[in-house]
C-alpha positions as CSV (number, residue, x, y, z in Angstrom):
1,M,1.0,-0.7,-12.1
2,N,-1.3,-3.1,-10.3
3,E,-4.8,-1.7,-9.8
4,R,-4.7,-2.2,-6.0
5,I,-1.4,-0.3,-5.8
6,Q,-3.0,2.6,-7.7
7,E,-6.0,2.5,-5.3
8,L,-3.6,2.7,-2.3
9,Y,-1.8,5.6,-3.8
10,Q,-5.0,7.5,-4.4
11,E,-6.1,6.8,-0.8
12,A,-2.7,8.2,0.3
13,E,-3.3,11.3,-1.8
14,K,-6.8,11.8,-0.4
15,S,-5.5,11.5,3.2
16,V,-3.3,14.6,2.8
17,A,-5.5,16.6,0.4
18,F,-6.6,18.9,3.2
19,L,-3.0,20.0,4.1
20,S,-1.9,23.4,3.1
21,N,1.8,22.5,3.2
22,S,4.1,23.1,0.2
23,K,3.9,20.7,-2.7
24,E,7.2,19.1,-1.8
25,S,6.0,18.5,1.8
26,K,2.7,17.0,0.6
27,Q,4.6,14.7,-1.8
28,L,6.8,13.4,1.1
29,I,3.7,12.9,3.3
30,I,1.9,11.1,0.4
31,R,4.9,8.8,-0.1
32,E,5.0,8.0,3.6
33,K,1.3,7.3,3.8
34,F,1.5,5.2,0.6
35,A,4.3,3.0,2.1
36,E,2.3,2.6,5.3
37,L,-0.8,1.5,3.4
38,I,1.2,-1.0,1.4
39,V,2.8,-2.5,4.5
40,R,-0.6,-2.7,6.3
41,E,-2.2,-4.5,3.3
42,C,0.8,-6.9,3.0
43,A,0.4,-7.8,6.7
44,A,-3.4,-8.3,6.3
45,V,-3.0,-10.4,3.2
46,A,-0.3,-12.5,4.9
47,N,-2.4,-13.0,8.1
48,I,-5.6,-13.9,6.3
49,N,-3.9,-16.4,3.9
50,S,-1.1,-17.8,6.0
51,H,-2.9,-21.1,6.5
52,Q,-3.2,-21.6,2.7
53,W,0.5,-21.0,1.8
54,Q,3.8,-22.4,3.0
55,V,5.3,-19.1,2.3
56,P,2.8,-16.3,2.9
57,G,5.1,-13.8,1.1
58,D,4.4,-15.6,-2.1
59,F,0.7,-14.9,-1.7
60,V,1.5,-11.2,-1.0
61,L,3.4,-11.1,-4.3
62,K,0.5,-12.7,-6.1
63,H,-1.9,-10.3,-4.5
64,F,-0.1,-7.3,-5.9
65,A,0.7,-9.1,-9.2
66,V,4.4,-8.8,-8.6
67,E,6.6,-11.5,-10.2
């Protein structure tokens, strides 16, 4: 897995570490937070680099090392 994706997942885990919900509930919240963080990073990467690429989505894929 791409290092940045791992960092985002760890950030998602930390954001719900204080919750006392069940393990299943925490996992759902972690997945939702993880997805949100990925979407936010994709938007930021596309916005920052849109002037350099004809298709900013290509840069997003490169950023996350996804072929």
